[in-house]
Backbone as ProteinMPNN parsed JSONL, in Angstrom:
{"seq_chain_A": "MADLLFADDKTASRYTLHNGDDLVSVLDYRDDGRTVALTRAFTIPTFRGHGYAAVITERAVDAIEAAGDREILPVCWYVGEWFESHPERAGLLHQRPAG", "coords_chain_A": {"N_chain_A": [[0.817, -1.208, 0.0], [2.155, 1.102, -0.013], [2.488, 2.476, -2.359], [0.3, 4.033, -2.768], [-1.336, 7.148, -3.364], [-1.747, 9.787, -1.278], [-3.563, 12.706, -0.518], [-4.314, 16.091, 0.492], [-7.041, 17.786, -0.23], [-7.619, 20.805, 0.117], [-9.413, 22.795, -0.77], [-11.748, 21.406, -1.191], [-12.142, 20.386, 1.295], [-11.313, 17.745, 1.924], [-9.675, 14.668, 2.224], [-7.892, 12.623, -0.033], [-7.404, 9.447, -1.609], [-5.535, 7.768, -3.907], [-5.048, 5.046, -6.11], [-2.819, 4.54, -8.346], [-4.23, 5.896, -11.213], [-6.749, 5.802, -10.243], [-9.251, 7.021, -8.117], [-9.749, 5.907, -4.946], [-10.633, 6.177, -2.317], [-12.11, 8.524, -0.013], [-11.966, 11.071, 2.521], [-13.861, 13.149, 4.206], [-13.764, 16.384, 5.807], [-14.108, 18.908, 8.403], [-12.62, 21.879, 9.295], [-12.054, 23.96, 11.903], [-10.032, 25.57, 12.701], [-9.086, 24.944, 15.181], [-9.953, 22.407, 15.723], [-10.207, 19.41, 13.855], [-12.827, 17.991, 12.359], [-13.523, 14.832, 11.42], [-15.592, 13.811, 9.101], [-16.737, 12.014, 7.202], [-15.876, 8.965, 5.968], [-15.285, 7.319, 2.962], [-15.26, 4.711, 0.688], [-14.869, 4.023, -2.706], [-17.303, 1.983, -4.162], [-16.452, -0.2, -5.915], [-13.892, -0.626, -5.059], [-13.894, -1.494, -2.485], [-13.067, -3.447, 0.453], [-10.343, -3.704, 0.453], [-8.958, -2.404, 2.396], [-8.65, 0.339, 2.155], [-10.036, 2.437, 3.448], [-9.026, 2.335, 6.041], [-6.371, 2.983, 5.514], [-6.538, 5.626, 4.46], [-7.631, 6.921, 6.657], [-5.648, 6.552, 8.637], [-3.49, 7.904, 7.426], [-4.522, 10.49, 7.273], [-4.838, 11.1, 9.997], [-2.149, 10.958, 10.718], [-1.177, 13.16, 9.249], [-2.551, 15.304, 10.421], [-1.593, 15.105, 13.033], [1.146, 15.598, 12.533], [1.072, 18.266, 11.758], [0.464, 19.43, 14.165], [-1.189, 21.307, 15.453], [-3.893, 20.935, 15.845], [-6.801, 19.305, 17.176], [-8.593, 16.194, 16.939], [-11.855, 15.382, 15.953], [-13.826, 12.695, 15.836], [-16.338, 12.328, 13.853], [-17.474, 10.667, 11.939], [-18.611, 7.315, 11.932], [-16.876, 5.256, 11.19], [-14.314, 6.356, 11.525], [-14.404, 6.779, 14.275], [-14.466, 4.085, 15.157], [-11.981, 3.336, 14.185], [-10.257, 4.8, 15.851], [-10.904, 3.538, 18.261], [-9.707, 1.101, 17.801], [-7.121, 1.886, 17.777], [-5.92, 2.837, 20.335], [-3.621, 4.071, 21.208], [-3.46, 6.414, 19.838], [-5.228, 8.124, 20.943], [-4.66, 10.5, 22.294], [-4.806, 12.521, 20.479], [-7.403, 13.175, 20.173], [-10.215, 15.365, 20.343], [-11.02, 16.865, 23.341], [-13.855, 17.224, 25.082], [-14.976, 19.917, 27.106], [-15.396, 19.422, 30.609], [-18.555, 19.408, 32.164]], "CA_chain_A": [[0.0, 0.0, 0.0], [3.049, 2.257, 0.014], [2.417, 3.179, -3.632], [-0.927, 4.822, -2.82], [-1.122, 8.59, -3.29], [-2.617, 10.469, -0.32], [-3.49, 14.161, -0.685], [-5.286, 16.924, 1.196], [-7.684, 18.736, -1.137], [-8.122, 21.803, 1.061], [-10.564, 23.525, -1.321], [-12.927, 20.543, -1.035], [-12.147, 19.861, 2.67], [-11.37, 16.301, 1.713], [-8.472, 13.897, 1.943], [-8.138, 11.668, -1.111], [-6.46, 8.341, -1.749], [-5.538, 7.224, -5.265], [-4.221, 3.909, -6.48], [-2.589, 4.873, -9.756], [-5.149, 6.945, -11.66], [-8.072, 5.567, -9.656], [-9.637, 7.503, -6.793], [-10.287, 4.728, -4.275], [-11.262, 6.498, -1.047], [-12.084, 9.921, 0.412], [-12.297, 11.335, 3.917], [-14.285, 14.547, 4.31], [-13.505, 16.98, 7.108], [-14.369, 20.326, 8.683], [-11.524, 22.399, 10.104], [-12.445, 25.267, 12.444], [-8.839, 26.256, 13.166], [-8.655, 24.301, 16.429], [-10.349, 21.001, 15.672], [-10.572, 18.849, 12.56], [-13.883, 16.986, 12.468], [-13.501, 13.879, 10.314], [-17.04, 13.653, 9.012], [-17.228, 10.902, 6.384], [-14.939, 8.128, 5.212], [-16.018, 6.631, 1.898], [-14.473, 4.004, -0.326], [-15.624, 3.778, -3.933], [-17.772, 0.596, -4.007], [-15.675, -1.222, -6.631], [-12.584, -0.789, -4.42], [-14.073, -1.889, -1.084], [-12.511, -4.732, 0.855], [-8.887, -3.704, 0.323], [-8.367, -1.672, 3.509], [-8.371, 1.731, 1.802], [-10.571, 3.355, 4.465], [-8.058, 2.353, 7.138], [-5.173, 3.692, 5.052], [-6.785, 7.066, 4.374], [-7.826, 7.419, 8.02], [-4.345, 6.616, 9.293], [-2.67, 8.967, 6.83], [-5.101, 11.773, 7.683], [-4.46, 11.283, 11.402], [-0.716, 11.265, 10.709], [-0.993, 14.526, 8.739], [-3.044, 16.229, 11.444], [-0.627, 15.039, 14.126], [2.386, 16.236, 12.1], [0.851, 19.715, 11.783], [0.65, 19.72, 15.576], [-1.968, 22.434, 15.984], [-5.314, 20.626, 15.821], [-7.321, 18.072, 17.755], [-9.453, 15.472, 16.001], [-13.195, 15.002, 16.395], [-14.271, 11.637, 14.929], [-17.782, 12.365, 13.638], [-17.791, 9.477, 11.15], [-18.574, 6.09, 12.728], [-15.688, 4.471, 10.854], [-13.168, 6.994, 12.172], [-14.545, 6.457, 15.698], [-14.03, 2.701, 15.358], [-10.536, 3.299, 13.947], [-9.612, 5.253, 17.086], [-11.07, 2.481, 19.271], [-8.717, 0.069, 17.478], [-5.79, 2.484, 17.906], [-5.992, 3.668, 21.544], [-2.376, 4.83, 21.354], [-3.632, 7.696, 19.153], [-6.32, 8.845, 21.628], [-4.213, 11.809, 22.726], [-5.116, 13.483, 19.431], [-8.841, 13.426, 20.143], [-10.77, 16.567, 20.97], [-11.575, 16.603, 24.667], [-14.924, 18.172, 25.406], [-14.848, 20.401, 28.487], [-16.3, 18.829, 31.623], [-19.59, 20.371, 32.451]], "C_chain_A": [[0.853, 1.262, 0.0], [2.964, 3.072, -1.268], [1.14, 4.003, -3.788], [-0.598, 6.299, -2.649], [-2.189, 9.222, -2.399], [-2.45, 11.967, -0.528], [-4.576, 14.83, 0.143], [-5.796, 17.957, 0.205], [-8.375, 19.778, -0.272], [-9.341, 22.553, 0.532], [-11.855, 22.722, -1.19], [-13.095, 20.04, 0.392], [-12.253, 18.343, 2.649], [-9.965, 15.751, 1.515], [-8.841, 12.899, 0.849], [-7.051, 10.611, -1.123], [-6.63, 7.76, -3.15], [-4.635, 6.003, -5.337], [-4.0, 4.047, -7.978], [-3.5, 6.037, -10.129], [-6.52, 6.856, -10.996], [-8.215, 6.209, -8.287], [-10.31, 6.333, -6.092], [-11.012, 5.048, -2.978], [-11.133, 7.991, -0.764], [-12.438, 9.993, 1.891], [-12.591, 12.826, 4.029], [-14.023, 15.07, 5.71], [-13.982, 18.421, 7.161], [-13.271, 20.785, 9.64], [-11.906, 23.791, 10.581], [-11.252, 26.056, 12.979], [-8.281, 25.705, 14.467], [-8.867, 22.791, 16.373], [-10.657, 20.606, 14.23], [-11.609, 17.76, 12.826], [-13.812, 16.102, 11.224], [-14.92, 13.351, 10.158], [-17.529, 12.463, 8.199], [-16.087, 10.228, 5.655], [-15.76, 7.344, 4.194], [-15.034, 5.985, 0.948], [-15.382, 3.736, -1.514], [-16.007, 2.294, -3.938], [-16.928, -0.467, -4.719], [-14.313, -1.486, -5.996], [-12.698, -1.197, -2.948], [-13.435, -3.254, -0.819], [-10.999, -4.824, 0.753], [-8.19, -2.899, 1.416], [-8.085, -0.205, 3.231], [-8.899, 2.721, 2.836], [-9.612, 3.448, 5.652], [-6.815, 3.142, 6.749], [-5.419, 5.194, 5.04], [-6.99, 7.666, 5.762], [-6.487, 7.563, 8.725], [-3.485, 7.75, 8.73], [-3.206, 10.353, 7.177], [-4.725, 12.079, 9.125], [-2.979, 11.635, 11.5], [-0.47, 12.715, 10.273], [-1.434, 15.563, 9.768], [-2.075, 16.264, 12.619], [0.662, 15.77, 13.755], [2.259, 17.757, 12.103], [0.945, 20.233, 13.213], [-0.209, 20.808, 16.182], [-3.472, 22.189, 16.0], [-5.592, 19.365, 16.633], [-8.256, 17.452, 16.725], [-10.773, 15.135, 16.678], [-13.713, 13.958, 15.413], [-15.796, 11.602, 14.818], [-18.24, 11.101, 12.91], [-17.65, 8.217, 12.017], [-17.302, 5.288, 12.445], [-14.45, 5.041, 11.549], [-13.209, 6.729, 13.676], [-14.076, 5.044, 15.998], [-12.525, 2.553, 15.129], [-9.793, 3.734, 15.208], [-9.775, 4.236, 18.21], [-10.046, 1.373, 19.058], [-7.285, 0.567, 17.621], [-5.764, 3.408, 19.13], [-4.721, 4.48, 21.784], [-2.456, 6.202, 20.673], [-4.677, 8.58, 19.838], [-5.926, 10.235, 22.096], [-4.494, 12.91, 21.713], [-6.583, 13.902, 19.431], [-9.222, 14.69, 20.884], [-11.402, 16.174, 22.303], [-12.626, 17.659, 24.966], [-14.756, 18.623, 26.855], [-15.846, 19.718, 29.418], [-17.353, 19.863, 31.997], [-20.613, 19.862, 33.284]], "O_chain_A": [[0.321, 2.372, 0.012], [3.332, 4.246, -1.27], [0.924, 4.608, -4.838], [0.301, 6.662, -1.891], [-3.377, 9.199, -2.72], [-1.331, 12.451, -0.697], [-5.607, 14.235, 0.454], [-5.079, 18.888, -0.16], [-9.56, 19.659, 0.038], [-10.222, 22.913, 1.314], [-12.938, 23.3, -1.089], [-14.068, 19.347, 0.69], [-13.14, 17.746, 3.259], [-9.171, 16.291, 0.744], [-9.963, 12.394, 0.81], [-5.922, 10.854, -0.697], [-7.715, 7.321, -3.531], [-3.586, 5.95, -4.695], [-4.874, 3.717, -8.78], [-3.532, 7.052, -9.432], [-7.355, 7.743, -11.172], [-7.397, 5.973, -7.398], [-11.32, 5.818, -6.571], [-11.9, 4.302, -2.565], [-10.187, 8.642, -1.206], [-13.107, 9.116, 2.438], [-11.686, 13.657, 3.957], [-14.051, 14.315, 6.682], [-14.226, 19.063, 6.14], [-13.027, 20.152, 10.667], [-12.066, 24.704, 9.771], [-11.427, 27.085, 13.632], [-7.131, 25.97, 14.815], [-8.073, 22.012, 16.9], [-11.282, 21.359, 13.484], [-11.306, 16.737, 13.44], [-14.019, 16.575, 10.107], [-15.393, 12.553, 10.967], [-18.615, 11.945, 8.461], [-15.414, 10.841, 4.827], [-16.801, 6.776, 4.526], [-14.098, 6.622, 0.466], [-16.515, 3.283, -1.357], [-15.148, 1.435, -3.741], [-16.714, -1.543, -4.16], [-13.646, -2.458, -6.349], [-11.69, -1.238, -2.242], [-13.285, -4.085, -1.714], [-10.428, -5.898, 0.943], [-6.972, -2.725, 1.377], [-7.357, 0.436, 3.989], [-8.266, 3.75, 3.075], [-9.413, 4.53, 6.205], [-6.267, 3.886, 7.564], [-4.601, 5.958, 5.552], [-6.569, 8.794, 6.018], [-6.222, 8.592, 9.346], [-2.829, 8.47, 9.484], [-2.428, 11.29, 7.356], [-4.333, 13.203, 9.438], [-2.598, 12.51, 12.277], [0.354, 13.412, 10.866], [-0.766, 16.579, 9.961], [-1.77, 17.336, 13.143], [1.216, 16.491, 14.585], [3.22, 18.461, 12.413], [1.442, 21.334, 13.452], [0.021, 21.201, 17.326], [-4.249, 23.132, 16.153], [-4.743, 18.483, 16.76], [-8.659, 18.103, 15.761], [-10.807, 14.668, 17.816], [-14.012, 14.294, 14.267], [-16.464, 10.924, 15.599], [-19.283, 10.536, 13.239], [-16.673, 8.077, 12.753], [-16.719, 4.707, 13.36], [-13.637, 4.293, 12.094], [-12.171, 6.48, 14.289], [-13.367, 4.819, 16.98], [-11.868, 1.749, 15.79], [-8.806, 3.107, 15.592], [-8.873, 4.085, 19.033], [-9.569, 0.773, 20.021], [-6.343, -0.225, 17.592], [-5.606, 4.621, 18.987], [-4.757, 5.481, 22.499], [-1.604, 7.057, 20.912], [-4.973, 9.673, 19.355], [-6.802, 11.08, 22.281], [-4.43, 14.095, 22.043], [-6.959, 14.868, 18.767], [-8.635, 15.038, 21.908], [-12.221, 15.256, 22.368], [-12.316, 18.844, 25.086], [-14.434, 17.817, 27.728], [-16.995, 19.472, 29.048], [-17.057, 21.051, 32.125], [-21.559, 20.58, 33.607]]}, "name": "protein", "num_of_chains": 1, "seq": "MADLLFADDKTASRYTLHNGDDLVSVLDYRDDGRTVALTRAFTIPTFRGHGYAAVITERAVDAIEAAGDREILPVCWYVGEWFESHPERAGLLHQRPAG"}
């Protein structure tokens, strides 16, 4: 999977994952300057079953972590389950104030 092309399409607020010329998966987001809400992971139906959603989620989390100035809010159910499977990344999650 190292040959996959990951990109941040900032104008569309979407991460993209290509395998060669084929768009295989997208991850939509909303960035308010403090928190990146990952709102929808989607793999093109003909490419499902190859782990592309996990790859795009991991690469997006890596990119957000590398920037170092945002927390992550997993709105999409898939992203939430990804974080449950990767508890070592929980420090990146947006912490809602106690109230």
